[in-house]
N, C-alpha and C positions, 0 to 999 in steps of 0.2 A: 503493500498500500503506500502511495504516496504520501509522505509527512506534509508536504509544503508545496509551494509554489516555487521551481527554480527560474530563476533570471535569466534572461538571451544571451548576457554576457559575462564574463568575469568582472565584475566590478571588484573594487577593496572593500572588505567587509567596514563598516564604519566601526567607531568605538568614542563612546560619549568622552573619553579622556581628550579627544581632538577637539571638540566641543567647548571644553572648559579647564584644558592644561595651562601648564606652564607657560613661561615666553617662547616664542617661534621667532625665528629669523623671516626676514622680509620674503615675500613667497617671491617675487620676481628675482630676485637675489638665489634662492634655492631653487627653482626652475632652471635657470639659466644655468647654475650650474651642475645640476642633473642632466642635463643635455650636453655642456660641454661648449654653450653658448655665452660671447663676452657680457650679452646681458638679456634682457626679456622683456618683453611688454604685456601686462598683464590685461583682459578684455573682458566683456561682458560675456561673451562665448566665442566659441571657435569661429562662427558665423559674422558675429561682430568683428572678429578679428578680420575676415575676409572682405566686410564693407569697408573696414580703414583703409584695407591694402588695394581695394580696387580703385577705391576714391583717390589716394596720394597718386596711383599708376596714372590714372585717367586724366590728373591735374598737370603732370609732369610731360604727357604726350600728347599727339592728336589722334593716335589710333585710338580703336574702339572693340575691338574683336577680343572675348577671352574662349580660348579652348579648352573645354572640358570632356572628359569622361564619359562616354555613353552610359556608363553605369558608376554613378556617382549620389548622392545625398542630392534631394530635390533643393534642398538649402542653398546650394551653389550657387546655381541661376538666379536663384531670388536674390544673392549676394551682389552677383555682376549687375543685376537690375537694379539693383536699389542706386547703384553707382555711375547708371546711366548709361550701360557698357552694349554691345549687342554679344553673343554668346551662341557658338555653335560647338555641336558634339563630336567628339574624335570618338570612332568605334576601336575596341579592344580586338585583342588577337584572337582566332575559334577558340572558344573552352578556356580563356585568361583572361585575367583581369588587367593585363599590361595594355599598353594602349598600342594600336597598328599604324608603327612611325611612319609604312606607306601611306595610309589615309593623314595620319598628324602631319607629313612633309607637302601632302596636296591642298590641305586647309590652309597652311599657313601663307602669308602675304604680306604685304607690305601696311597692311590694316591689323596686323595682329600684335596685340598689348600683350598678351600673356597667355599662357599656358600651364594646367593646372595638373599635376603629375601627381597622383592617390594614391597614398598606403591606407589599406585595410587592417582591422584588428586580427585577421587571419592570411593576411597575404601583403608583400612588401614590393613595390615598384621598381624598377632599373632607373632611377632619376639619369644618371649620366647619360644613360643611352638616348632617355627624350632632348637630354640637353645639345648632345652630339647634334643629332637632325635637325632643332632649333638652331644651332649656331649655322648649319649651310642654309635653311631654307628660310629663316629670319632672325638673324644676328641680334636684332633689336628686343627681342621678345623676354620678355622677363620668366622667368622658372619660379613659379609659387606652387610649394611641397605642402600638398592638404597632407599633413598627419594629424587630422583632429582626432581618428580612432588609435594612432599608431604611439602615445606618449610612454615612451619605454623604449619602442622596437629601436633595434640596432643593425646596420647594415656596415658590413666589415668591419666591426668595431667600434664603430660610429653611430650616434645617436641619428634616427632621421630627421629631417625637420633642414638640415643643417647643407646638404647637398644643391638646392636650390637657393635662387636670389633673397625669396622670401620662405618663412617654414612657420606653420602653423599649428597648433594643438588647441584640442579641446577638453573641458574639465566638466562636463556634461554626465550627467546621472548615467551610471554603466560604465563609462569607456575609463575602467582602472580607476585612476583619482578621481575623486569631483569635489567640486564648490556648490554640488547640483545644478549649476549653468556657471560656466568662466568657459577660459579660453588664453590662450599666450600668443606672441609671435615672436620670431628670432628674425634677425636679418644679418648678413654678411656684411654689407655696406654701412658704415658708418652713418654715413651723410643721408643715406635711404634710411635709417632706423630712426634718424631726428626727424625727419619731413614725415614718418611713422608716428613717431612719438607726439608731434606737433598736431597732426589730423585727430589723432586719438584724444586729444585734450576738448578740441573741437566736437567731437562728432559722440562720443562719448561723457557726457556731464553728469555730475553728482545728480542723483536721481533718488532720494531719500527712500519715499513710497515703493517704487519700484525695487531697490537693495531692499528694507525689510520685508518686502513680500519674498523674496529671495532666500533671505536668512530662515525667516519662516519655515520654504521650502524646505532649505537645509537640516533642520532639524526633523523636520518630519521623515526626511530619508533617513534618517538614523532611527528613526523609530518606525518606518515601514521597510528597511530594506532586510529582510529576513523573511526564511520561508513560509513565515504565518502573513506577515503584512503584505507581501507580494501578491499574493492572492486576490487582496483587495486592489489596490491599485497597479497592478499591471496585468495580470492574468484576466479578473473580471471585464475590465473592457477591452482587452484582444478576442476573447470568447463572444462577448458582446457584435462585435463588427464582423469576427468569421461568419458567425451564425446569418448574418444580414447579409455575406457575400462581399465587405467591403475590404479588400486587400491592402486598399492603400490607408486607412485607418486603422485597422489592426496592425500594419508596420508604423504606426506613430508618423507617418509620411504626410499627413495633410499638416503638418506647421507651416504656418507663413509668416506669423508674428516674429520679426528680429528687435530683441529689444537691447537699444544702445544704451548705458549707463555705465557707469564707474563701478568698479568693485569695490565692497567697502573693507575696511582693517579686518573687521573680526574673521568673515569670511576667508580671508588670505592667509589669515591666522591658522586657521581650521585647516586649509590647506596645505601650509608649510608642517604641519603638524602630523598630517598623515602620509605626508610624501616620506617622510622617515621609513614606514614601513612598507613601500611599494616594492623596493627591490625584492623583497622575499615573497611578495605574492606574485610579482611576474616572474620568477622561479618556479613556482607551482602550477601557476598559469601554464606555462613552457612545457612542465611534466606530464600534466594533463594533456593537452595539447598532442604531444607526442606519442603518450598514449593510445589516442584516439587514433591516429592514423595508421599506428601497428598495427590496431585491432582490426582494421577495414582492409588493409594493405592488399591482402587477397582476394579482394571483391572484383569481379572481372569488369570493366567498364566504367569504374568509379574513379572520380579527378577528386583526389583530394589536396590538391594545388600546393604539393611540398615547397618548404621552402628554398629559394634559390641559394647555393653554397655563401655562405656569409651572412645570409639573413637569420634576424630573429626578430619574429613578430612579435607587437604584445600579447597577442594569442589570447586574447579576451572571447574569442570564439574560433571554432573551425568551420573554413567552408567544406560542402560537399557537393558536388556536381554531378548529375546522374547520367548515364549515357541518352537516354530519352526524357522528354517531358512529361511523360505518361507516368514514370516510375520516380519523380520528382511531386507531384501530384498525389502518386496512392501514399506516399511515405507521408507527406503535409496534412493527408487526410486522416491518418492514425496519429501524428503527433504535434500538429500545429495548435490543435486546441486543450493538448495535455498538458501538466503542468511540467513537463522535464526540458522547458528552457530551448526548445526547437521553434525555430522560424524562419525570416527571410531578411536576411538584412534591409535591402531595399526591395519595393514591392513589382519593382518594373524597372527595366530599363529607362534614360530620362526623360527621351521622348514621348514615352507613352503615359506619361501622368498627364491627365486634361488640363488642369491647369498649369502646367510647365511648358507643353508643349508649344504653347503662343508666343515662350519667352525665345525660343529658338530657333537659328537659320536654317533653311533645309540641309540637311546631312544625313544620309541613310547610316544607321547602326544596325545591320542585323546580328551582327555578332554579339552584341553587348545585349540585344533582346533574348538571343538565344540562350545565353547565359544567365541572365536572372530568371528564366523561365527555367532552366533545369537545377538552379542550385538552392540551396538550402543553408542551415548555418547549427552548429550543435556548441550549445555552450560549453565552457571549462572550468565553470564557477566552483569553488570550492564546496558551496552547499550543497552538490550533486552525490548522492551517496553512489556506492559501488552498485549498486541494484540498480539505480535510474540509468546509469549510464550503459549499464548492460543491457537496458530495455528500448532504449535509444539505438545502439545498435542492432540489438536484433530485428528491430523494424526497420533500418535501412537496408539491411541485408534482405529481408522479406520483399522489401519493395523491388530490388534487384533481381 
């Protein structure tokens, strides 16, 4: 019998000592030290960080087009649109989360302002390969490294977020370390970082009521982020929308509000205290990630998206891609409404969201659409017991 609701990702289990503990170092300094950057800019969310970045880049150039992955969070094009930019989606390689570099080169032109290279909690992308293509096709374009789901992930020993011109992280609920909502930005160019800070001062003003709400939500997160509380705040809404056939709301992909305000000192102190525990948590998540891969490695036709040599994802979940869409649907029919932490990261390819499609310039992404249809995620949360994970793996095998 399932004791409670399992979260879809391996969020750092909260401790009340983080809320009211002793003194903590400055959160921006702690984040910068953790990733190995010279400094970090704290924002109200990863999406807010993107708004700041896109705004600064648009002010510095007449170029107006942002290239994003065909498989990404709906908030990414919303952030670009908020900065007054045009958006075009680049397809992925067949059965992969990596950008199709030939398609990327074809999309790049004199109007390309920026390309977004995205890391996921269960898979990392080779940013250097993206940069090489852009150096030939559009050398003026900025590489924005979307590491919103990958805080703590490493590529050949270095933190993700540092290979591009600008790196963005998220501290929203369930993404490992959390402030309930929060984000951070790093940048290699000191002059560009100065411009980002100046824009953040303007775009992210103090909003006491908004921050009070976030503080209350963070307190609620500490109360509810456990197998019992998650039944109410996560499980019930998901099952409600699944029963109505609304996959977008079941994935919480219907969020359109981008809250722009300054993060208060208290929430930053909570984050700094929790960050001390993150390395041990990441190590456990990676062990569970590897175990899932090992136990499914003999299933024919199953793509587990094993990390490339030198890649260490944050491992907050594991991608599983079936050979056929029908197999994925059959597995989701058994597991998505269960309490076992199985879901889809994004409901659809980015061009298949009705409210997002009008924001995109025409560009076919058939591989991203196929990938989204055949892929689900398996949680690496420490709350899952051995019997829970065994039930998930058995259902995946049966679907095959």
